[in-house]
Structures are given as structure tokens and as C-alpha cells.
N, CA, C and O atoms as a GROMACS GRO file, in nm:
protein
  400
    1UNK      N    1   9.242   9.885  -8.137
    1UNK     CA    2   9.107   9.909  -8.092
    1UNK      C    3   9.070   9.815  -7.978
    1UNK      O    4   9.006   9.856  -7.881
    2UNK      N    5   9.112   9.688  -7.990
    2UNK     CA    6   9.082   9.592  -7.884
    2UNK      C    7   9.152   9.631  -7.754
    2UNK      O    8   9.096   9.615  -7.646
    3UNK      N    9   9.274   9.683  -7.764
    3UNK     CA   10   9.346   9.725  -7.643
    3UNK      C   11   9.273   9.840  -7.574
    3UNK      O   12   9.270   9.845  -7.451
    4UNK      N   13   9.216   9.930  -7.651
    4UNK     CA   14   9.139  10.040  -7.592
    4UNK      C   15   9.015   9.988  -7.520
    4UNK      O   16   8.981  10.035  -7.411
    5UNK      N   17   8.947   9.890  -7.580
    5UNK     CA   18   8.830   9.832  -7.516
    5UNK      C   19   8.867   9.761  -7.386
    5UNK      O   20   8.795   9.774  -7.287
    6UNK      N   21   8.977   9.689  -7.385
    6UNK     CA   22   9.021   9.623  -7.263
    6UNK      C   23   9.062   9.724  -7.156
    6UNK      O   24   9.039   9.701  -7.037
    7UNK      N   25   9.121   9.834  -7.197
    7UNK     CA   26   9.156   9.939  -7.102
    7UNK      C   27   9.031   9.997  -7.037
    7UNK      O   28   9.027  10.015  -6.916
    8UNK      N   29   8.930  10.026  -7.118
    8UNK     CA   30   8.804  10.079  -7.065
    8UNK      C   31   8.738   9.976  -6.973
    8UNK      O   32   8.687  10.012  -6.867
    9UNK      N   33   8.739   9.850  -7.011
    9UNK     CA   34   8.683   9.744  -6.927
    9UNK      C   35   8.758   9.736  -6.794
    9UNK      O   36   8.695   9.725  -6.689
   10UNK      N   37   8.889   9.740  -6.799
   10UNK     CA   38   8.969   9.732  -6.677
   10UNK      C   39   8.943   9.850  -6.585
   10UNK      O   40   8.931   9.833  -6.464
   11UNK      N   41   8.934   9.968  -6.642
   11UNK     CA   42   8.907  10.086  -6.560
   11UNK      C   43   8.766  10.081  -6.500
   11UNK      O   44   8.745  10.125  -6.387
   12UNK      N   45   8.670  10.029  -6.574
   12UNK     CA   46   8.534  10.016  -6.522
   12UNK      C   47   8.528   9.917  -6.407
   12UNK      O   48   8.463   9.942  -6.305
   13UNK      N   49   8.595   9.805  -6.422
   13UNK     CA   50   8.599   9.705  -6.314
   13UNK      C   51   8.672   9.760  -6.192
   13UNK      O   52   8.631   9.735  -6.079
   14UNK      N   53   8.778   9.836  -6.214
   14UNK     CA   54   8.850   9.897  -6.102
   14UNK      C   55   8.762   9.997  -6.029
   14UNK      O   56   8.766  10.006  -5.906
   15UNK      N   57   8.683  10.073  -6.104
   15UNK     CA   58   8.591  10.169  -6.042
   15UNK      C   59   8.487  10.097  -5.957
   15UNK      O   60   8.459  10.140  -5.845
   16UNK      N   61   8.430   9.989  -6.009
   16UNK     CA   62   8.331   9.914  -5.932
   16UNK      C   63   8.394   9.840  -5.815
   16UNK      O   64   8.328   9.823  -5.712
   17UNK      N   65   8.517   9.798  -5.827
   17UNK     CA   66   8.583   9.728  -5.716
   17UNK      C   67   8.610   9.822  -5.599
   17UNK      O   68   8.612   9.779  -5.484
   18UNK      N   69   8.630   9.950  -5.628
   18UNK     CA   70   8.654  10.047  -5.521
   18UNK      C   71   8.524  10.092  -5.456
   18UNK      O   72   8.526  10.153  -5.349
   19UNK      N   73   8.410  10.063  -5.519
   19UNK     CA   74   8.280  10.103  -5.466
   19UNK      C   75   8.238  10.005  -5.356
   19UNK      O   76   8.243   9.884  -5.379
   20UNK      N   77   8.198  10.053  -5.240
   20UNK     CA   78   8.160   9.960  -5.133
   20UNK      C   79   8.035   9.881  -5.172
   20UNK      O   80   7.930   9.940  -5.199
   21UNK      N   81   8.046   9.753  -5.175
   21UNK     CA   82   7.937   9.668  -5.219
   21UNK      C   83   7.836   9.639  -5.111
   21UNK      O   84   7.858   9.665  -4.993
   22UNK      N   85   7.725   9.584  -5.153
   22UNK     CA   86   7.620   9.542  -5.062
   22UNK      C   87   7.572   9.405  -5.109
   22UNK      O   88   7.622   9.350  -5.207
   23UNK      N   89   7.476   9.351  -5.039
   23UNK     CA   90   7.422   9.220  -5.075
   23UNK      C   91   7.344   9.220  -5.206
   23UNK      O   92   7.319   9.113  -5.261
   24UNK      N   93   7.307   9.336  -5.255
   24UNK     CA   94   7.225   9.342  -5.376
   24UNK      C   95   7.306   9.318  -5.503
   24UNK      O   96   7.248   9.286  -5.607
   25UNK      N   97   7.436   9.332  -5.499
   25UNK     CA   98   7.521   9.304  -5.615
   25UNK      C   99   7.499   9.400  -5.730
   25UNK      O  100   7.510   9.522  -5.714
   26UNK      N  101   7.468   9.344  -5.846
   26UNK     CA  102   7.453   9.425  -5.967
   26UNK      C  103   7.340   9.527  -5.953
   26UNK      O  104   7.347   9.637  -6.008
   27UNK      N  105   7.237   9.492  -5.879
   27UNK     CA  106   7.125   9.584  -5.855
   27UNK      C  107   7.174   9.710  -5.785
   27UNK      O  108   7.134   9.821  -5.820
   28UNK      N  109   7.260   9.694  -5.686
   28UNK     CA  110   7.312   9.808  -5.611
   28UNK      C  111   7.400   9.896  -5.700
   28UNK      O  112   7.390  10.018  -5.695
   29UNK      N  113   7.486   9.835  -5.781
   29UNK     CA  114   7.572   9.911  -5.870
   29UNK      C  115   7.490   9.988  -5.972
   29UNK      O  116   7.518  10.105  -6.000
   30UNK      N  117   7.387   9.924  -6.029
   30UNK     CA  118   7.303   9.993  -6.127
   30UNK      C  119   7.227  10.108  -6.062
   30UNK      O  120   7.209  10.213  -6.124
   31UNK      N  121   7.183  10.090  -5.938
   31UNK     CA  122   7.114  10.197  -5.868
   31UNK      C  123   7.203  10.317  -5.846
   31UNK      O  124   7.159  10.431  -5.856
   32UNK      N  125   7.329  10.292  -5.815
   32UNK     CA  126   7.422  10.401  -5.793
   32UNK      C  127   7.462  10.469  -5.924
   32UNK      O  128   7.489  10.589  -5.925
   33UNK      N  129   7.466  10.394  -6.033
   33UNK     CA  130   7.512  10.450  -6.160
   33UNK      C  131   7.401  10.519  -6.239
   33UNK      O  132   7.420  10.631  -6.286
   34UNK      N  133   7.286  10.454  -6.254
   34UNK     CA  134   7.183  10.508  -6.342
   34UNK      C  135   7.050  10.535  -6.271
   34UNK      O  136   6.955  10.580  -6.335
   35UNK      N  137   7.042  10.510  -6.144
   35UNK     CA  138   6.921  10.543  -6.070
   35UNK      C  139   6.828  10.426  -6.048
   35UNK      O  140   6.859  10.313  -6.086
   36UNK      N  141   6.714  10.453  -5.986
   36UNK     CA  142   6.624  10.345  -5.947
   36UNK      C  143   6.562  10.269  -6.064
   36UNK      O  144   6.538  10.148  -6.052
   37UNK      N  145   6.535  10.336  -6.174
   37UNK     CA  146   6.475  10.264  -6.288
   37UNK      C  147   6.574  10.164  -6.347
   37UNK      O  148   6.536  10.052  -6.379
   38UNK      N  149   6.698  10.205  -6.361
   38UNK     CA  150   6.800  10.111  -6.410
   38UNK      C  151   6.823   9.997  -6.313
   38UNK      O  152   6.846   9.883  -6.355
   39UNK      N  153   6.816  10.027  -6.184
   39UNK     CA  154   6.833   9.922  -6.084
   39UNK      C  155   6.717   9.823  -6.091
   39UNK      O  156   6.738   9.702  -6.076
   40UNK      N  157   6.596   9.872  -6.113
   40UNK     CA  158   6.480   9.784  -6.124
   40UNK      C  159   6.498   9.686  -6.240
   40UNK      O  160   6.478   9.566  -6.224
   41UNK      N  161   6.535   9.738  -6.357
   41UNK     CA  162   6.550   9.650  -6.472
   41UNK      C  163   6.669   9.556  -6.457
   41UNK      O  164   6.665   9.444  -6.506
   42UNK      N  165   6.772   9.600  -6.390
   42UNK     CA  166   6.885   9.510  -6.363
   42UNK      C  167   6.842   9.397  -6.272
   42UNK      O  168   6.875   9.281  -6.298
   43UNK      N  169   6.769   9.429  -6.166
   43UNK     CA  170   6.719   9.326  -6.076
   43UNK      C  171   6.623   9.231  -6.145
   43UNK      O  172   6.626   9.110  -6.120
   44UNK      N  173   6.537   9.284  -6.233
   44UNK     CA  174   6.444   9.200  -6.308
   44UNK      C  175   6.519   9.103  -6.398
   44UNK      O  176   6.484   8.985  -6.404
   45UNK      N  177   6.620   9.151  -6.468
   45UNK     CA  178   6.698   9.064  -6.557
   45UNK      C  179   6.775   8.958  -6.478
   45UNK      O  180   6.784   8.844  -6.522
   46UNK      N  181   6.829   8.995  -6.363
   46UNK     CA  182   6.899   8.897  -6.278
   46UNK      C  183   6.803   8.788  -6.232
   46UNK      O  184   6.838   8.670  -6.232
   47UNK      N  185   6.683   8.828  -6.194
   47UNK     CA  186   6.583   8.731  -6.147
   47UNK      C  187   6.543   8.636  -6.260
   47UNK      O  188   6.536   8.515  -6.240
   48UNK      N  189   6.516   8.692  -6.378
   48UNK     CA  190   6.479   8.608  -6.491
   48UNK      C  191   6.591   8.513  -6.529
   48UNK      O  192   6.566   8.397  -6.563
   49UNK      N  193   6.714   8.562  -6.523
   49UNK     CA  194   6.828   8.478  -6.557
   49UNK      C  195   6.839   8.360  -6.461
   49UNK      O  196   6.859   8.246  -6.502
   50UNK      N  197   6.825   8.388  -6.333
   50UNK     CA  198   6.846   8.283  -6.233
   50UNK      C  199   6.725   8.191  -6.220
   50UNK      O  200   6.741   8.072  -6.192
   51UNK      N  201   6.607   8.244  -6.239
   51UNK     CA  202   6.487   8.164  -6.215
   51UNK      C  203   6.440   8.088  -6.339
   51UNK      O  204   6.374   7.985  -6.326
   52UNK      N  205   6.472   8.136  -6.456
   52UNK     CA  206   6.420   8.072  -6.576
   52UNK      C  207   6.530   8.006  -6.658
   52UNK      O  208   6.524   7.887  -6.686
   53UNK      N  209   6.630   8.082  -6.694
   53UNK     CA  210   6.733   8.031  -6.785
   53UNK      C  211   6.816   7.922  -6.720
   53UNK      O  212   6.840   7.817  -6.780
   54UNK      N  213   6.862   7.946  -6.597
   54UNK     CA  214   6.950   7.849  -6.532
   54UNK      C  215   6.877   7.718  -6.506
   54UNK      O  216   6.933   7.611  -6.528
   55UNK      N  217   6.752   7.725  -6.461
   55UNK     CA  218   6.676   7.603  -6.435
   55UNK      C  219   6.652   7.526  -6.564
   55UNK      O  220   6.662   7.403  -6.566
   56UNK      N  221   6.621   7.597  -6.671
   56UNK     CA  222   6.601   7.530  -6.800
   56UNK      C  223   6.727   7.462  -6.851
   56UNK      O  224   6.721   7.351  -6.904
   57UNK      N  225   6.840   7.528  -6.836
   57UNK     CA  226   6.967   7.470  -6.882
   57UNK      C  227   7.001   7.346  -6.801
   57UNK      O  228   7.045   7.245  -6.856
   58UNK      N  229   6.982   7.352  -6.670
   58UNK     CA  230   7.013   7.237  -6.585
   58UNK      C  231   6.920   7.120  -6.617
   58UNK      O  232   6.966   7.006  -6.628
   59UNK      N  233   6.791   7.147  -6.632
   59UNK     CA  234   6.696   7.040  -6.664
   59UNK      C  235   6.727   6.977  -6.799
   59UNK      O  236   6.719   6.855  -6.814
   60UNK      N  237   6.763   7.058  -6.897
   60UNK     CA  238   6.798   7.006  -7.028
   60UNK      C  239   6.924   6.921  -7.022
   60UNK      O  240   6.931   6.815  -7.085
   61UNK      N  241   7.024   6.966  -6.947
   61UNK     CA  242   7.148   6.890  -6.935
   61UNK      C  243   7.123   6.756  -6.866
   61UNK      O  244   7.176   6.653  -6.908
   62UNK      N  245   7.043   6.757  -6.759
   62UNK     CA  246   7.012   6.631  -6.690
   62UNK      C  247   6.936   6.537  -6.784
   62UNK      O  248   6.963   6.417  -6.789
   63UNK      N  249   6.839   6.592  -6.858
   63UNK     CA  250   6.762   6.510  -6.951
   63UNK      C  251   6.848   6.449  -7.060
   63UNK      O  252   6.833   6.331  -7.092
   64UNK      N  253   6.937   6.527  -7.118
   64UNK     CA  254   7.026   6.474  -7.221
   64UNK      C  255   7.122   6.370  -7.164
   64UNK      O  256   7.151   6.269  -7.229
   65UNK      N  257   7.170   6.394  -7.043
   65UNK     CA  258   7.259   6.297  -6.979
   65UNK      C  259   7.186   6.165  -6.954
   65UNK      O  260   7.240   6.058  -6.982
   66UNK      N  261   7.064   6.173  -6.902
   66UNK     CA  262   6.989   6.050  -6.873
   66UNK      C  263   6.951   5.976  -7.001
   66UNK      O  264   6.944   5.854  -7.002
   67UNK      N  265   6.926   6.051  -7.109
   67UNK     CA  266   6.897   5.986  -7.237
   67UNK      C  267   7.018   5.907  -7.284
   67UNK      O  268   7.003   5.795  -7.334
   68UNK      N  269   7.136   5.963  -7.268
   68UNK     CA  270   7.258   5.892  -7.310
   68UNK      C  271   7.288   5.773  -7.219
   68UNK      O  272   7.324   5.666  -7.267
   69UNK      N  273   7.273   5.791  -7.089
   69UNK     CA  274   7.307   5.686  -6.993
   69UNK      C  275   7.213   5.567  -7.007
   69UNK      O  276   7.257   5.452  -7.006
   70UNK      N  277   7.083   5.594  -7.020
   70UNK     CA  278   6.987   5.484  -7.026
   70UNK      C  279   6.972   5.426  -7.166
   70UNK      O  280   6.915   5.318  -7.182
   71UNK      N  281   7.021   5.496  -7.266
   71UNK     CA  282   7.007   5.448  -7.404
   71UNK      C  283   6.865   5.462  -7.456
   71UNK      O  284   6.826   5.393  -7.550
   72UNK      N  285   6.788   5.551  -7.396
   72UNK     CA  286   6.649   5.573  -7.438
   72UNK      C  287   6.647   5.641  -7.575
   72UNK      O  288   6.741   5.710  -7.613
   73UNK      N  289   6.538   5.620  -7.649
   73UNK     CA  290   6.527   5.689  -7.778
   73UNK      C  291   6.528   5.841  -7.761
   73UNK      O  292   6.488   5.893  -7.656
   74UNK      N  293   6.572   5.909  -7.863
   74UNK     CA  294   6.589   6.054  -7.857
   74UNK      C  295   6.456   6.127  -7.836
   74UNK      O  296   6.454   6.234  -7.775
   75UNK      N  297   6.346   6.071  -7.886
   75UNK     CA  298   6.218   6.140  -7.873
   75UNK      C  299   6.166   6.140  -7.728
   75UNK      O  300   6.070   6.210  -7.698
   76UNK      N  301   6.228   6.062  -7.640
   76UNK     CA  302   6.189   6.063  -7.499
   76UNK      C  303   6.266   6.166  -7.417
   76UNK      O  304   6.243   6.178  -7.296
   77UNK      N  305   6.357   6.239  -7.479
   77UNK     CA  306   6.435   6.339  -7.406
   77UNK      C  307   6.347   6.444  -7.336
   77UNK      O  308   6.377   6.480  -7.222
   78UNK      N  309   6.241   6.495  -7.400
   78UNK     CA  310   6.156   6.591  -7.328
   78UNK      C  311   6.093   6.534  -7.201
   78UNK      O  312   6.068   6.609  -7.106
   79UNK      N  313   6.068   6.406  -7.197
   79UNK     CA  314   6.015   6.345  -7.074
   79UNK      C  315   6.118   6.353  -6.962
   79UNK      O  316   6.083   6.380  -6.847
   80UNK      N  317   6.245   6.330  -6.996
   80UNK     CA  318   6.352   6.345  -6.896
   80UNK      C  319   6.363   6.490  -6.852
   80UNK      O  320   6.384   6.517  -6.733
   81UNK      N  321   6.351   6.583  -6.946
   81UNK     CA  322   6.359   6.726  -6.911
   81UNK      C  323   6.250   6.763  -6.812
   81UNK      O  324   6.277   6.826  -6.709
   82UNK      N  325   6.126   6.724  -6.843
   82UNK     CA  326   6.015   6.759  -6.755
   82UNK      C  327   6.025   6.688  -6.621
   82UNK      O  328   5.993   6.746  -6.517
   83UNK      N  329   6.071   6.563  -6.622
   83UNK     CA  330   6.088   6.490  -6.496
   83UNK      C  331   6.193   6.553  -6.407
   83UNK      O  332   6.173   6.567  -6.286
   84UNK      N  333   6.306   6.589  -6.466
   84UNK     CA  334   6.411   6.652  -6.385
   84UNK      C  335   6.368   6.791  -6.338
   84UNK      O  336   6.404   6.833  -6.228
   85UNK      N  337   6.293   6.863  -6.421
   85UNK     CA  338   6.242   6.993  -6.381
   85UNK      C  339   6.145   6.979  -6.264
   85UNK      O  340   6.150   7.058  -6.169
   86UNK      N  341   6.056   6.880  -6.269
   86UNK     CA  342   5.962   6.856  -6.159
   86UNK      C  343   6.037   6.816  -6.032
   86UNK      O  344   6.002   6.861  -5.922
   87UNK      N  345   6.139   6.732  -6.045
   87UNK     CA  346   6.217   6.690  -5.928
   87UNK      C  347   6.291   6.807  -5.866
   87UNK      O  348   6.292   6.822  -5.744
   88UNK      N  349   6.353   6.891  -5.948
   88UNK     CA  350   6.425   7.006  -5.896
   88UNK      C  351   6.330   7.108  -5.832
   88UNK      O  352   6.363   7.169  -5.731
   89UNK      N  353   6.212   7.126  -5.892
   89UNK     CA  354   6.115   7.218  -5.835
   89UNK      C  355   6.064   7.167  -5.700
   89UNK      O  356   6.051   7.244  -5.605
   90UNK      N  357   6.037   7.038  -5.691
   90UNK     CA  358   5.992   6.979  -5.565
   90UNK      C  359   6.100   6.992  -5.457
   90UNK      O  360   6.069   7.024  -5.342
   91UNK      N  361   6.225   6.969  -5.494
   91UNK     CA  362   6.334   6.983  -5.397
   91UNK      C  363   6.347   7.128  -5.351
   91UNK      O  364   6.376   7.153  -5.234
   92UNK      N  365   6.325   7.222  -5.442
   92UNK     CA  366   6.332   7.362  -5.405
   92UNK      C  367   6.219   7.400  -5.310
   92UNK      O  368   6.242   7.473  -5.213
   93UNK      N  369   6.099   7.351  -5.335
   93UNK     CA  370   5.985   7.381  -5.247
   93UNK      C  371   6.004   7.319  -5.109
   93UNK      O  372   5.981   7.385  -5.008
   94UNK      N  373   6.046   7.194  -5.105
   94UNK     CA  374   6.068   7.127  -4.976
   94UNK      C  375   6.181   7.198  -4.899
   94UNK      O  376   6.170   7.217  -4.778
   95UNK      N  377   6.286   7.236  -4.966
   95UNK     CA  378   6.396   7.305  -4.901
   95UNK      C  379   6.354   7.442  -4.851
   95UNK      O  380   6.395   7.484  -4.743
   96UNK      N  381   6.272   7.512  -4.929
   96UNK     CA  382   6.223   7.643  -4.887
   96UNK      C  383   6.133   7.633  -4.765
   96UNK      O  384   6.140   7.717  -4.676
   97UNK      N  385   6.048   7.531  -4.760
   97UNK     CA  386   5.961   7.512  -4.645
   97UNK      C  387   6.041   7.470  -4.521
   97UNK      O  388   6.008   7.510  -4.410
   98UNK      N  389   6.144   7.392  -4.542
   98UNK     CA  390   6.224   7.347  -4.428
   98UNK      C  391   6.305   7.460  -4.366
   98UNK      O  392   6.338   7.456  -4.248
   99UNK      N  393   6.336   7.561  -4.446
   99UNK     CA  394   6.421   7.670  -4.396
   99UNK      C  395   6.341   7.777  -4.323
   99UNK      O  396   6.400   7.865  -4.260
  100UNK      N  397   6.209   7.772  -4.331
  100UNK     CA  398   6.130   7.874  -4.262
  100UNK      C  399   6.083   7.829  -4.126
  100UNK      O  400   6.016   7.904  -4.056
   0.00000   0.00000   0.00000
């Protein structure tokens, strides 16, 4: 059964690899496969993944790392999380303004 699933996965990836890509990535593939509504939800999920989940994971990792490095008590970890999140957000805003 697992071999059949891998075969289907391989054939699906081969089909998408032969499809001419664009800058939209998964959004473009979903639009071609299931239409504009599927493309919208794919783009929405990609945005939420990159804008919310990734930033939260990075801020948490930095906070946990700084808690270990500084030897701070464990209950101060959320302060490190919020501080690193504020620093990363500020860097993103300054970088966005500098690029325009």
C-alpha cells in the first residue's frame, strides 16, 4: 500500500514539474487544478503560514535560546519571545521602508 502511495506521489510531482511555473508557486498550481476558489484558499494558507506560524516559531526559538544562554528563570521566557518578536517586526518595517 505504501508503494502505491509513493507511486501516486511521484506521478503527481512529475506532473507538476512538467507544468510551466510562475512566480505565484502553489497558488498558480491550485488555480490551474481546481480553479480560482481553490487558488484563493491556497494563497490564504500560504500567507498565514509565512506571516504567522514562521514568525512565531522563530521568536519562540530565539526566546528559548536566550533563556538558556543568559540563565534567566523559565518564567521570563515570554519576555524574550515578545522582545525578539518586536525586534524582528521593527527590522521588517525598517527594511520594507528602505526598499521603497
